TIVOKOL-781613 format. One line per field, with one value per residue: residue number from 1; chain; y, x, z of N, C-alpha, C in turn. Coordinates in steps of 0.1 Angstrom, whole numbers, plus 5000, padded with zeros to 4 digits. Atoms other than C-alpha are relative to their C-alpha. Layout:
<pts>
num: NUM | ... $
chaine: A | ... $
n_north: Y | ... $
n_east: X | ... $
n_up: Z | ... $
ca_north: Y | ... $
ca_east: X | ... $
ca_up: Z | ... $
c_north: Y | ... $
c_east: X | ... $
c_up: Z | ... $
</pts>
This chain:
<pts>
num: 1 | 2 | 3 | 4 | 5 | 6 | 7 | 8 | 9 | 10 | 11 | 12 | 13 | 14 | 15 | 16 | 17 | 18 | 19 | 20 | 21 | 22 | 23 | 24 | 25 | 26 | 27 | 28 | 29 | 30 | 31 | 32 | 33 | 34 | 35 | 36 | 37 | 38 | 39 | 40 | 41 | 42 | 43 | 44 | 45 | 46 | 47 | 48 | 49 | 50 | 51 | 52 | 53 | 54 | 55 | 56 | 57 | 58 | 59 | 60 | 61 | 62 | 63 | 64 | 65 | 66 | 67 | 68 | 69 | 70 | 71 | 72 | 73 | 74 | 75 | 76 | 77 | 78 | 79 | 80 | 81 | 82 | 83 | 84 | 85 | 86 | 87 | 88 | 89 | 90 | 91 | 92 | 93 | 94 | 95 | 96 | 97 | 98 | 99 | 100 | 101 | 102 | 103 | 104 | 105 | 106 | 107 | 108 | 109 | 110 | 111 | 112 | 113 | 114 | 115 | 116 | 117 | 118 | 119 | 120 | 121 | 122 | 123 | 124 | 125 | 126 | 127 | 128 | 129 | 130 | 131 | 132 | 133 | 134 | 135 | 136 | 137 | 138 | 139 | 140 | 141 | 142 | 143 | 144 | 145 | 146 | 147 | 148 | 149 | 150 | 151 | 152 | 153 | 154 | 155 | 156 | 157 | 158 | 159 | 160 | 161 | 162 | 163 | 164 | 165 | 166 | 167 | 168 | 169 | 170 | 171 | 172 | 173 | 174 | 175 | 176 | 177 | 178 | 179 | 180 | 181 | 182 | 183 | 184 | 185 | 186 | 187 | 188 | 189 | 190 | 191 | 192 | 193 | 194 | 195 | 196 | 197 | 198 | 199 | 200 | 201 | 202 | 203 | 204 | 205 | 206 | 207 | 208 | 209 | 210 | 211 | 212 | 213 | 214 | 215 | 216 | 217 | 218 | 219 | 220 | 221 | 222 | 223 | 224 | 225 | 226 | 227 | 228 | 229 | 230 | 231 | 232 | 233 | 234 | 235 | 236 | 237 | 238 | 239 | 240 | 241 | 242 | 243 | 244 | 245 | 246 | 247 | 248 | 249 | 250 | 251 | 252 | 253 | 254 | 255 | 256 | 257 | 258 | 259 | 260 | 261 | 262 | 263 | 264 | 265 | 266 | 267 | 268 | 269 | 270 | 271 $
chaine: A | A | A | A | A | A | A | A | A | A | A | A | A | A | A | A | A | A | A | A | A | A | A | A | A | A | A | A | A | A | A | A | A | A | A | A | A | A | A | A | A | A | A | A | A | A | A | A | A | A | A | A | A | A | A | A | A | A | A | A | A | A | A | A | A | A | A | A | A | A | A | A | A | A | A | A | A | A | A | A | A | A | A | A | A | A | A | A | A | A | A | A | A | A | A | A | A | A | A | A | A | A | A | A | A | A | A | A | A | A | A | A | A | A | A | A | A | A | A | A | A | A | A | A | A | A | A | A | A | A | A | A | A | A | A | A | A | A | A | A | A | A | A | A | A | A | A | A | A | A | A | A | A | A | A | A | A | A | A | A | A | A | A | A | A | A | A | A | A | A | A | A | A | A | A | A | A | A | A | A | A | A | A | A | A | A | A | A | A | A | A | A | A | A | A | A | A | A | A | A | A | A | A | A | A | A | A | A | A | A | A | A | A | A | A | A | A | A | A | A | A | A | A | A | A | A | A | A | A | A | A | A | A | A | A | A | A | A | A | A | A | A | A | A | A | A | A | A | A | A | A | A | A | A | A | A | A | A | A | A | A | A | A | A | A | A | A | A | A | A | A $
n_north: 4990 | 5002 | 4996 | 4988 | 5001 | 4987 | 4991 | 4998 | 4991 | 5006 | 4995 | 4995 | 4996 | 5002 | 4994 | 5007 | 4992 | 5006 | 5003 | 5001 | 5014 | 4999 | 4994 | 5004 | 4989 | 4999 | 4988 | 4996 | 4996 | 5012 | 5007 | 4994 | 5010 | 5005 | 5013 | 5001 | 5009 | 5014 | 5005 | 5003 | 5009 | 5011 | 5013 | 4999 | 4999 | 5013 | 5007 | 4996 | 4989 | 5005 | 5002 | 4987 | 4994 | 5007 | 4994 | 4985 | 4999 | 4999 | 4986 | 4995 | 5004 | 4993 | 4987 | 4996 | 5002 | 4992 | 5007 | 5008 | 5008 | 5014 | 5006 | 5014 | 5004 | 5006 | 4991 | 4991 | 5007 | 5007 | 4993 | 4999 | 4986 | 4997 | 4987 | 4991 | 4990 | 4999 | 5009 | 5008 | 5010 | 5012 | 5008 | 5014 | 5008 | 5014 | 5005 | 4989 | 4989 | 4994 | 4992 | 4987 | 4997 | 4987 | 5002 | 4988 | 5002 | 5012 | 5011 | 5006 | 5004 | 5011 | 5009 | 5013 | 5006 | 5004 | 5013 | 5009 | 4995 | 5001 | 4990 | 4990 | 4987 | 4989 | 4987 | 4990 | 4987 | 4989 | 4993 | 4986 | 4996 | 5002 | 5013 | 5002 | 5014 | 5006 | 5011 | 5011 | 5010 | 5012 | 5011 | 4995 | 5001 | 5014 | 5004 | 4994 | 5007 | 5013 | 4999 | 4992 | 5004 | 4989 | 4994 | 5009 | 4999 | 4987 | 5002 | 5008 | 4992 | 4991 | 5008 | 5003 | 4988 | 4998 | 5009 | 4995 | 4988 | 5004 | 5003 | 4989 | 4988 | 5001 | 5011 | 4998 | 4998 | 4999 | 4986 | 4990 | 4993 | 4990 | 5006 | 5006 | 4989 | 4994 | 5009 | 4999 | 4987 | 5001 | 5008 | 4991 | 4989 | 5004 | 5004 | 4992 | 4987 | 4988 | 4989 | 4995 | 4986 | 4994 | 5008 | 5005 | 5011 | 5001 | 5010 | 4995 | 5009 | 5009 | 4995 | 5008 | 5013 | 5009 | 5005 | 5010 | 5012 | 5006 | 5006 | 5008 | 4993 | 4993 | 4986 | 4994 | 5003 | 4991 | 4986 | 4998 | 5001 | 4988 | 4989 | 5001 | 4997 | 4985 | 4994 | 5000 | 4994 | 5010 | 4999 | 4988 | 5004 | 4991 | 5008 | 5011 | 4997 | 5003 | 4995 | 5006 | 4990 | 5007 | 5013 | 5009 | 5003 | 5009 | 5013 | 5006 | 5004 | 5012 | 5012 | 5008 | 4999 | 4999 | 5004 | 4989 | 4996 | 4996 | 4987 | 4999 | 5001 | 4987 | 4989 | 5002 | 4992 | 4986 | 4994 $
n_east: 4996 | 5005 | 5014 | 5001 | 4998 | 4996 | 5011 | 5008 | 4994 | 4993 | 5005 | 4990 | 5008 | 5014 | 5003 | 4995 | 4992 | 4996 | 4986 | 4996 | 4994 | 4987 | 4990 | 5002 | 5002 | 5013 | 5007 | 5005 | 5014 | 5008 | 5005 | 5013 | 5011 | 5004 | 4994 | 5000 | 4990 | 5006 | 4999 | 4986 | 4993 | 4994 | 5007 | 5014 | 5003 | 4999 | 5012 | 5012 | 5008 | 5009 | 4992 | 4997 | 5012 | 5002 | 4990 | 5003 | 5010 | 4993 | 4994 | 5001 | 4987 | 4989 | 4997 | 4986 | 4994 | 4989 | 4987 | 4999 | 5012 | 4998 | 5011 | 5002 | 4992 | 5007 | 5011 | 5006 | 5011 | 4996 | 5004 | 4991 | 4999 | 4995 | 4994 | 5003 | 4990 | 4992 | 4989 | 5003 | 4989 | 5007 | 4990 | 5005 | 4992 | 4996 | 4993 | 4995 | 4996 | 5012 | 4996 | 5007 | 5002 | 5007 | 5011 | 5007 | 5013 | 5002 | 4997 | 5011 | 4995 | 5008 | 5003 | 4995 | 5010 | 5012 | 4997 | 4995 | 5004 | 4988 | 4989 | 4998 | 5007 | 4991 | 5004 | 4998 | 5000 | 4999 | 4988 | 5002 | 5013 | 5009 | 5001 | 5014 | 5002 | 5013 | 4999 | 5011 | 4998 | 4993 | 5009 | 5008 | 4991 | 4999 | 5012 | 5001 | 4990 | 5005 | 5010 | 4996 | 4987 | 4992 | 4995 | 4990 | 4987 | 4994 | 4994 | 4988 | 4989 | 4995 | 4990 | 4989 | 4993 | 4992 | 4989 | 4991 | 4993 | 4990 | 4988 | 4995 | 4998 | 4996 | 4990 | 4988 | 4990 | 4986 | 4998 | 4996 | 5011 | 5006 | 5008 | 5012 | 5009 | 5006 | 5010 | 5012 | 5006 | 5007 | 5012 | 5009 | 5003 | 5011 | 5012 | 5003 | 4995 | 5008 | 4993 | 4988 | 4999 | 4992 | 5000 | 5014 | 5004 | 4995 | 5005 | 5000 | 5005 | 4991 | 4988 | 4988 | 5001 | 5010 | 4992 | 4990 | 5007 | 5006 | 4989 | 4991 | 4988 | 4998 | 5003 | 4987 | 4999 | 5010 | 4995 | 4988 | 5005 | 5007 | 4990 | 4994 | 5010 | 5001 | 4988 | 5001 | 5013 | 5010 | 5011 | 5000 | 5008 | 5005 | 5006 | 5008 | 5003 | 4990 | 5003 | 4991 | 4997 | 5000 | 5006 | 4992 | 4988 | 5005 | 5003 | 4987 | 4992 | 5007 | 4997 | 5012 | 5005 | 5015 | 5006 | 5005 | 5014 | 5003 | 4997 | 4986 | 4992 | 5002 | 4994 | 4985 | 4994 | 5000 | 4987 $
n_up: 5009 | 5014 | 5002 | 5007 | 5015 | 5005 | 5003 | 4988 | 4990 | 4989 | 4987 | 4991 | 4989 | 5004 | 5013 | 5012 | 5008 | 5012 | 5001 | 5013 | 5001 | 5007 | 4991 | 4986 | 4991 | 4995 | 5002 | 4987 | 5001 | 4997 | 5011 | 5002 | 5001 | 4987 | 4996 | 4986 | 4994 | 5001 | 5014 | 5003 | 4991 | 5007 | 4997 | 5003 | 5014 | 5005 | 4998 | 5008 | 4994 | 4990 | 4988 | 4995 | 4994 | 4987 | 4990 | 4997 | 4990 | 4987 | 4999 | 4986 | 4993 | 5006 | 4992 | 5000 | 4987 | 4997 | 4998 | 4988 | 4998 | 5002 | 5008 | 4996 | 4989 | 4988 | 4995 | 5010 | 5007 | 5012 | 5012 | 5012 | 5004 | 5013 | 4999 | 5011 | 5000 | 4988 | 4998 | 4988 | 4996 | 4996 | 4993 | 4999 | 4991 | 5003 | 4988 | 4992 | 5009 | 5008 | 5012 | 5002 | 5014 | 5002 | 5010 | 5005 | 5007 | 5007 | 4990 | 4993 | 4987 | 4996 | 5011 | 4997 | 4991 | 5007 | 5005 | 4990 | 4987 | 4991 | 5004 | 4989 | 5002 | 4999 | 4994 | 5010 | 4995 | 5010 | 4999 | 5003 | 4998 | 5012 | 5006 | 5003 | 5003 | 5001 | 4991 | 5002 | 4990 | 5006 | 5003 | 5012 | 5012 | 5003 | 5007 | 5013 | 5008 | 5003 | 5010 | 5012 | 5005 | 5003 | 4988 | 4995 | 5007 | 4996 | 4987 | 5003 | 5007 | 4989 | 4992 | 5009 | 5001 | 4988 | 5001 | 5011 | 4994 | 4991 | 5007 | 5008 | 4992 | 4986 | 4997 | 5008 | 4990 | 5005 | 5006 | 4990 | 4993 | 5008 | 5010 | 4994 | 4996 | 5012 | 5004 | 4991 | 5002 | 5013 | 4998 | 4993 | 5009 | 5009 | 4993 | 4989 | 5003 | 4998 | 5007 | 4993 | 4996 | 5010 | 5012 | 5003 | 4991 | 4986 | 4991 | 4986 | 4990 | 4993 | 4994 | 5003 | 4993 | 5008 | 5012 | 4995 | 4996 | 5012 | 5008 | 4992 | 4999 | 4988 | 5001 | 5006 | 5014 | 5007 | 4999 | 5010 | 5013 | 5003 | 5001 | 5014 | 5010 | 5000 | 5006 | 5015 | 5003 | 5004 | 4990 | 4990 | 4988 | 4990 | 4989 | 5005 | 5014 | 5009 | 5013 | 5010 | 5011 | 5012 | 4998 | 5008 | 4992 | 4989 | 5005 | 5005 | 4988 | 4994 | 5008 | 5003 | 5014 | 5000 | 5013 | 5009 | 4999 | 4986 | 4996 | 4997 | 5012 | 5006 | 4992 | 5000 | 5010 | 4996 | 4996 $
ca_north: 4684 | 4670 | 4686 | 4719 | 4723 | 4751 | 4766 | 4768 | 4794 | 4786 | 4789 | 4811 | 4813 | 4820 | 4837 | 4825 | 4838 | 4832 | 4816 | 4820 | 4784 | 4796 | 4818 | 4804 | 4839 | 4847 | 4874 | 4893 | 4903 | 4879 | 4854 | 4867 | 4835 | 4824 | 4795 | 4783 | 4765 | 4735 | 4733 | 4732 | 4710 | 4683 | 4655 | 4667 | 4673 | 4636 | 4627 | 4625 | 4653 | 4632 | 4622 | 4658 | 4669 | 4643 | 4656 | 4692 | 4684 | 4682 | 4719 | 4725 | 4708 | 4731 | 4758 | 4776 | 4771 | 4791 | 4781 | 4754 | 4741 | 4703 | 4688 | 4652 | 4636 | 4622 | 4636 | 4654 | 4627 | 4606 | 4629 | 4627 | 4662 | 4671 | 4701 | 4729 | 4755 | 4759 | 4739 | 4710 | 4689 | 4653 | 4632 | 4594 | 4572 | 4540 | 4524 | 4548 | 4570 | 4590 | 4605 | 4641 | 4649 | 4684 | 4685 | 4711 | 4715 | 4682 | 4661 | 4637 | 4634 | 4600 | 4583 | 4553 | 4547 | 4544 | 4512 | 4498 | 4503 | 4492 | 4520 | 4543 | 4575 | 4605 | 4638 | 4667 | 4703 | 4735 | 4754 | 4787 | 4807 | 4803 | 4767 | 4755 | 4719 | 4699 | 4674 | 4641 | 4616 | 4585 | 4560 | 4581 | 4582 | 4545 | 4539 | 4563 | 4546 | 4512 | 4525 | 4545 | 4530 | 4564 | 4577 | 4545 | 4549 | 4586 | 4576 | 4549 | 4574 | 4597 | 4569 | 4561 | 4598 | 4598 | 4568 | 4584 | 4617 | 4598 | 4585 | 4616 | 4642 | 4628 | 4597 | 4612 | 4607 | 4606 | 4642 | 4673 | 4692 | 4720 | 4697 | 4680 | 4713 | 4726 | 4694 | 4698 | 4735 | 4729 | 4703 | 4728 | 4755 | 4734 | 4727 | 4754 | 4786 | 4820 | 4854 | 4865 | 4897 | 4905 | 4876 | 4857 | 4828 | 4822 | 4792 | 4801 | 4780 | 4754 | 4763 | 4752 | 4725 | 4712 | 4710 | 4692 | 4668 | 4661 | 4654 | 4636 | 4662 | 4680 | 4716 | 4725 | 4709 | 4728 | 4761 | 4756 | 4745 | 4775 | 4798 | 4784 | 4788 | 4824 | 4831 | 4821 | 4838 | 4806 | 4811 | 4843 | 4834 | 4852 | 4840 | 4807 | 4821 | 4811 | 4831 | 4822 | 4848 | 4821 | 4791 | 4776 | 4778 | 4762 | 4733 | 4728 | 4727 | 4701 | 4677 | 4665 | 4657 | 4670 | 4656 | 4677 | 4696 | 4700 | 4733 | 4726 | 4718 | 4751 | 4772 | 4757 | 4780 | 4812 | 4835 $
ca_east: 5281 | 5265 | 5232 | 5240 | 5236 | 5251 | 5217 | 5205 | 5210 | 5233 | 5220 | 5242 | 5226 | 5189 | 5193 | 5200 | 5225 | 5236 | 5269 | 5287 | 5295 | 5325 | 5343 | 5328 | 5322 | 5292 | 5267 | 5260 | 5226 | 5199 | 5185 | 5152 | 5132 | 5111 | 5129 | 5128 | 5152 | 5128 | 5128 | 5166 | 5173 | 5197 | 5177 | 5142 | 5146 | 5154 | 5119 | 5087 | 5062 | 5038 | 5065 | 5077 | 5042 | 5039 | 5072 | 5061 | 5031 | 5056 | 5064 | 5050 | 5082 | 5103 | 5121 | 5154 | 5178 | 5206 | 5243 | 5249 | 5213 | 5213 | 5191 | 5196 | 5210 | 5202 | 5168 | 5161 | 5138 | 5140 | 5136 | 5151 | 5163 | 5166 | 5190 | 5177 | 5203 | 5232 | 5261 | 5257 | 5283 | 5272 | 5292 | 5287 | 5299 | 5318 | 5328 | 5351 | 5357 | 5335 | 5337 | 5327 | 5313 | 5302 | 5269 | 5251 | 5221 | 5208 | 5221 | 5197 | 5205 | 5194 | 5194 | 5214 | 5189 | 5161 | 5177 | 5192 | 5176 | 5209 | 5229 | 5245 | 5224 | 5246 | 5245 | 5239 | 5246 | 5241 | 5273 | 5258 | 5227 | 5196 | 5202 | 5170 | 5158 | 5127 | 5121 | 5101 | 5096 | 5119 | 5091 | 5071 | 5101 | 5105 | 5069 | 5071 | 5103 | 5087 | 5059 | 5079 | 5107 | 5119 | 5122 | 5140 | 5165 | 5170 | 5177 | 5201 | 5219 | 5222 | 5240 | 5261 | 5271 | 5283 | 5305 | 5319 | 5326 | 5344 | 5368 | 5371 | 5371 | 5379 | 5402 | 5430 | 5455 | 5486 | 5481 | 5495 | 5472 | 5468 | 5455 | 5431 | 5418 | 5412 | 5393 | 5370 | 5365 | 5357 | 5332 | 5316 | 5317 | 5294 | 5269 | 5271 | 5282 | 5269 | 5276 | 5312 | 5322 | 5348 | 5348 | 5319 | 5318 | 5322 | 5319 | 5309 | 5304 | 5331 | 5359 | 5395 | 5388 | 5358 | 5381 | 5408 | 5382 | 5366 | 5400 | 5416 | 5443 | 5459 | 5449 | 5486 | 5484 | 5453 | 5467 | 5499 | 5479 | 5456 | 5486 | 5502 | 5469 | 5466 | 5501 | 5495 | 5461 | 5441 | 5419 | 5411 | 5400 | 5380 | 5361 | 5346 | 5347 | 5366 | 5366 | 5383 | 5400 | 5404 | 5381 | 5403 | 5434 | 5413 | 5402 | 5437 | 5453 | 5427 | 5438 | 5402 | 5390 | 5354 | 5332 | 5324 | 5291 | 5293 | 5295 | 5330 | 5343 | 5328 | 5341 | 5376 | 5381 | 5375 | 5404 $
ca_up: 9176 | 9145 | 9151 | 9134 | 9096 | 9075 | 9066 | 9102 | 9129 | 9158 | 9194 | 9216 | 9250 | 9244 | 9210 | 9175 | 9151 | 9115 | 9109 | 9076 | 9065 | 9044 | 9069 | 9101 | 9114 | 9135 | 9125 | 9157 | 9144 | 9158 | 9134 | 9118 | 9112 | 9142 | 9160 | 9195 | 9219 | 9219 | 9181 | 9180 | 9209 | 9197 | 9215 | 9210 | 9173 | 9168 | 9178 | 9158 | 9163 | 9183 | 9208 | 9210 | 9218 | 9246 | 9262 | 9258 | 9278 | 9307 | 9302 | 9337 | 9348 | 9326 | 9345 | 9349 | 9377 | 9393 | 9397 | 9423 | 9421 | 9424 | 9396 | 9406 | 9436 | 9471 | 9482 | 9450 | 9434 | 9403 | 9373 | 9338 | 9328 | 9291 | 9291 | 9269 | 9279 | 9303 | 9317 | 9341 | 9360 | 9364 | 9389 | 9387 | 9416 | 9410 | 9443 | 9461 | 9430 | 9407 | 9372 | 9364 | 9330 | 9318 | 9299 | 9278 | 9255 | 9242 | 9272 | 9288 | 9325 | 9337 | 9303 | 9315 | 9343 | 9319 | 9305 | 9337 | 9371 | 9387 | 9370 | 9396 | 9400 | 9392 | 9410 | 9386 | 9395 | 9375 | 9368 | 9356 | 9361 | 9338 | 9332 | 9316 | 9316 | 9307 | 9335 | 9331 | 9359 | 9354 | 9355 | 9330 | 9306 | 9309 | 9299 | 9270 | 9258 | 9260 | 9238 | 9213 | 9192 | 9180 | 9216 | 9226 | 9198 | 9207 | 9243 | 9231 | 9209 | 9240 | 9259 | 9229 | 9226 | 9262 | 9255 | 9223 | 9242 | 9269 | 9244 | 9222 | 9250 | 9284 | 9280 | 9259 | 9286 | 9263 | 9251 | 9268 | 9293 | 9268 | 9241 | 9265 | 9278 | 9243 | 9235 | 9265 | 9259 | 9222 | 9233 | 9257 | 9231 | 9209 | 9236 | 9263 | 9245 | 9255 | 9238 | 9246 | 9262 | 9236 | 9211 | 9195 | 9219 | 9256 | 9279 | 9314 | 9345 | 9350 | 9374 | 9370 | 9396 | 9375 | 9344 | 9364 | 9378 | 9345 | 9328 | 9357 | 9359 | 9388 | 9395 | 9388 | 9354 | 9345 | 9357 | 9337 | 9307 | 9308 | 9313 | 9281 | 9262 | 9274 | 9264 | 9228 | 9228 | 9223 | 9255 | 9275 | 9310 | 9336 | 9367 | 9355 | 9319 | 9288 | 9256 | 9223 | 9201 | 9174 | 9173 | 9146 | 9169 | 9197 | 9175 | 9159 | 9194 | 9205 | 9177 | 9173 | 9138 | 9136 | 9108 | 9077 | 9080 | 9118 | 9135 | 9148 | 9113 | 9099 | 9127 | 9123 | 9094 | 9114 | 9122 $
c_north: 4999 | 5005 | 5013 | 4998 | 5014 | 5010 | 5003 | 5010 | 4992 | 5007 | 5004 | 5005 | 4998 | 5006 | 4992 | 5009 | 4993 | 4998 | 4998 | 4987 | 5000 | 5005 | 4995 | 5012 | 5001 | 5014 | 5004 | 5005 | 4987 | 4995 | 5004 | 4990 | 4995 | 4986 | 5000 | 4990 | 4985 | 4994 | 4996 | 4991 | 4987 | 4986 | 5001 | 4999 | 4986 | 4992 | 5004 | 5010 | 4996 | 4998 | 5014 | 5007 | 4994 | 5006 | 5014 | 5002 | 5001 | 5014 | 5006 | 4997 | 5006 | 5013 | 5002 | 4999 | 5009 | 4991 | 4993 | 4992 | 4985 | 4995 | 4986 | 4997 | 4994 | 5010 | 5009 | 4993 | 4995 | 5007 | 4999 | 5015 | 5001 | 5015 | 5008 | 5012 | 5000 | 4990 | 4993 | 4991 | 4988 | 4991 | 4986 | 4992 | 4986 | 4995 | 5012 | 5012 | 5004 | 5007 | 5013 | 5002 | 5014 | 4999 | 5014 | 4997 | 4987 | 4988 | 4995 | 4995 | 4989 | 4990 | 4985 | 4992 | 4995 | 4985 | 4990 | 5006 | 4999 | 5010 | 5010 | 5013 | 5011 | 5012 | 5011 | 5014 | 5011 | 5008 | 5015 | 5003 | 4999 | 4987 | 4995 | 4985 | 4996 | 4987 | 4990 | 4990 | 4987 | 4989 | 5004 | 4999 | 4986 | 4994 | 5006 | 4993 | 4986 | 5000 | 5006 | 4996 | 5012 | 5007 | 4990 | 5001 | 5013 | 4999 | 4992 | 5008 | 5010 | 4993 | 4998 | 5013 | 5002 | 4991 | 5005 | 5012 | 4996 | 4997 | 5012 | 5012 | 4997 | 4990 | 5001 | 5003 | 5002 | 5014 | 5009 | 5007 | 5010 | 4995 | 4995 | 5011 | 5006 | 4990 | 5001 | 5013 | 5001 | 4993 | 5009 | 5011 | 4996 | 4998 | 5010 | 5015 | 5011 | 5012 | 5005 | 5014 | 5008 | 4993 | 4994 | 4990 | 5000 | 4987 | 5005 | 4989 | 4991 | 5007 | 4992 | 4986 | 4991 | 4995 | 4990 | 4987 | 4992 | 4993 | 4992 | 5006 | 5007 | 5015 | 5007 | 4998 | 5009 | 5014 | 5003 | 4999 | 5012 | 5012 | 5000 | 5004 | 5015 | 5007 | 5001 | 5004 | 4990 | 5001 | 5013 | 4996 | 5011 | 4991 | 4991 | 5003 | 4997 | 5005 | 4996 | 5010 | 4993 | 4986 | 4990 | 4996 | 4990 | 4986 | 4993 | 4995 | 4987 | 4987 | 4991 | 5002 | 5001 | 4997 | 5011 | 5002 | 5003 | 5014 | 5002 | 5001 | 5014 | 5011 | 4999 | 5009 | 5015 | 5004 | 5005 $
c_east: 4995 | 4986 | 4998 | 5002 | 5003 | 4989 | 4991 | 5007 | 5007 | 4994 | 5012 | 4992 | 4985 | 4996 | 5006 | 5006 | 5003 | 5015 | 5004 | 5008 | 5013 | 5011 | 4999 | 4997 | 4985 | 4994 | 4993 | 4985 | 4992 | 4993 | 4985 | 4989 | 4996 | 5006 | 5001 | 5011 | 4995 | 5001 | 5014 | 5007 | 5005 | 4993 | 4986 | 4997 | 5002 | 4987 | 4989 | 4991 | 4991 | 5007 | 5005 | 4988 | 4997 | 5010 | 4997 | 4988 | 5006 | 5006 | 4998 | 5012 | 5012 | 5002 | 5015 | 5005 | 5013 | 5013 | 5000 | 4987 | 5002 | 4987 | 4996 | 5010 | 4992 | 4989 | 4994 | 4988 | 5006 | 4993 | 5010 | 4999 | 5005 | 5005 | 4997 | 5010 | 5008 | 5011 | 4998 | 5012 | 4993 | 5011 | 4993 | 5009 | 5003 | 5009 | 5004 | 5004 | 4988 | 5006 | 4991 | 5000 | 4992 | 4991 | 4995 | 4988 | 5000 | 5004 | 4988 | 5006 | 4991 | 4997 | 5004 | 4990 | 4987 | 5001 | 5004 | 4997 | 5011 | 5011 | 5001 | 4993 | 5010 | 4994 | 5002 | 4998 | 5002 | 5013 | 4999 | 4985 | 4991 | 5002 | 4986 | 4999 | 4985 | 5000 | 4988 | 5003 | 5007 | 4991 | 4991 | 5008 | 5002 | 4988 | 4999 | 5010 | 4996 | 4990 | 5004 | 5014 | 5009 | 5006 | 5011 | 5013 | 5007 | 5007 | 5013 | 5011 | 5006 | 5011 | 5012 | 5009 | 5009 | 5012 | 5010 | 5007 | 5010 | 5013 | 5006 | 5004 | 5008 | 5012 | 5012 | 5012 | 5014 | 5003 | 5004 | 4987 | 4994 | 4991 | 4987 | 4990 | 4993 | 4989 | 4987 | 4994 | 4993 | 4987 | 4989 | 4995 | 4988 | 4987 | 4996 | 5003 | 4989 | 5007 | 5013 | 5000 | 5008 | 5000 | 4986 | 4995 | 5006 | 4994 | 5001 | 4995 | 5010 | 5012 | 5012 | 4999 | 4990 | 5008 | 5010 | 4993 | 4995 | 5011 | 5010 | 5014 | 5002 | 4996 | 5012 | 5001 | 4990 | 5004 | 5011 | 4995 | 4993 | 5010 | 5007 | 4990 | 4997 | 5011 | 5000 | 4987 | 4990 | 4987 | 5003 | 4991 | 4996 | 4995 | 4990 | 4995 | 5012 | 4996 | 5011 | 5002 | 5000 | 4995 | 5009 | 5012 | 4996 | 4999 | 5013 | 5008 | 4994 | 5004 | 4988 | 4995 | 4984 | 4995 | 4996 | 4985 | 4996 | 5004 | 5015 | 5009 | 4999 | 5007 | 5015 | 5007 | 5000 | 5013 | 4998 $
c_up: 4986 | 4998 | 4992 | 4985 | 4995 | 4997 | 5012 | 5009 | 5011 | 5013 | 5008 | 5012 | 4997 | 4986 | 4989 | 4990 | 4987 | 5000 | 4985 | 4998 | 4993 | 5009 | 5014 | 5009 | 5004 | 4997 | 5013 | 5000 | 5003 | 4988 | 4998 | 5000 | 5014 | 5002 | 5015 | 5005 | 4999 | 4986 | 4996 | 5009 | 4994 | 5003 | 4995 | 4985 | 4993 | 5000 | 4991 | 5007 | 5011 | 5014 | 5006 | 5008 | 5014 | 5010 | 5003 | 5009 | 5014 | 5002 | 5013 | 5008 | 4993 | 5007 | 4999 | 5014 | 5001 | 5002 | 5014 | 5003 | 4997 | 4993 | 5004 | 5011 | 5012 | 5005 | 4990 | 4992 | 4987 | 4988 | 4989 | 4995 | 4986 | 5001 | 4987 | 4999 | 5013 | 5000 | 5013 | 5003 | 5005 | 5005 | 5003 | 5009 | 4995 | 5011 | 5008 | 4991 | 4993 | 4987 | 4999 | 4985 | 4999 | 4988 | 4996 | 4993 | 4992 | 5009 | 5006 | 5013 | 5006 | 4989 | 5003 | 5009 | 4994 | 4995 | 5011 | 5014 | 5010 | 4997 | 5012 | 4997 | 5002 | 5008 | 4989 | 5006 | 4990 | 5003 | 4996 | 5002 | 4987 | 4993 | 4999 | 4996 | 4999 | 5008 | 4999 | 5011 | 4994 | 4996 | 4988 | 4987 | 4996 | 4992 | 4986 | 4991 | 4996 | 4989 | 4987 | 4996 | 4997 | 5013 | 5006 | 4993 | 5003 | 5013 | 4999 | 4994 | 5011 | 5008 | 4992 | 4999 | 5012 | 4999 | 4990 | 5006 | 5010 | 4994 | 4992 | 5008 | 5013 | 5002 | 4991 | 5009 | 4995 | 4995 | 5011 | 5006 | 4991 | 4989 | 5006 | 5004 | 4988 | 4995 | 5008 | 4997 | 4986 | 5001 | 5007 | 4991 | 4991 | 5007 | 5011 | 4997 | 5004 | 4993 | 5008 | 5003 | 4990 | 4987 | 4998 | 5011 | 5013 | 5006 | 5014 | 5009 | 5006 | 5006 | 4996 | 5007 | 4993 | 4988 | 5004 | 5003 | 4988 | 4992 | 5008 | 5000 | 5013 | 4998 | 4994 | 4985 | 4992 | 5000 | 4990 | 4986 | 4995 | 4998 | 4986 | 4989 | 5000 | 4993 | 4985 | 4995 | 4994 | 5009 | 5008 | 5011 | 5009 | 5011 | 4994 | 4985 | 4991 | 4986 | 4990 | 4988 | 4986 | 5002 | 4992 | 5008 | 5011 | 4995 | 4995 | 5012 | 5006 | 4993 | 4999 | 4986 | 5001 | 4986 | 4992 | 5003 | 5015 | 5003 | 5002 | 4987 | 4993 | 5007 | 5000 | 4990 | 5004 | 5005 | 5014 $
</pts>
């Protein structure tokens, strides 16, 4: 969430918009200055231009996928996917159990395997249509990381971000389901947002079962939590969609402190 700066456009789906850093309101007119998804990707923008150029040579492996498409898993092949757009569910096995994490733009699927060949290989599945990734063979990415300290640091940062998100988003078991749901939806809002049908922002893709699985909650707890959030007009739900009449209310309910200068911090002032 720290990749956005107040003087930059925000990516919503495939388009870019201006955000008023004072009010946090979104200008529905598309941003005028030329900018691309690749330029703004939270992972790619950490890299020097020469490494970006090398990765962009893999654009033949850049494509969009539909919902339910399996990006990684048994029989799919060993590819590292840099998520450029969309929402992806990554399930990592640990013995007889597994963890589910929801990923968006800037996520690197397979980053842990670059460092540890014994790391369990997760299964990654697209949760919405037009999910767009840049795929690089795992062996190729390892060679590039060995030869490039900036790339190695960026990959290490990706793994660290996962660990931090696990504590900040997923492992808050002492909080009420409503608070935990708002934390996860706020996290997805920063990385997977698409234009809303009625309000500025919408998250689409995850089912209630996905939310329950990711947060280790029962379906009943998620249903009751969402019912409470609908009642106080924090979240408007549809089929695999979640809109937010007030981003400030969503963030306040989540009880997550977002750092100054981040998109979440700026949007927390919106009505």
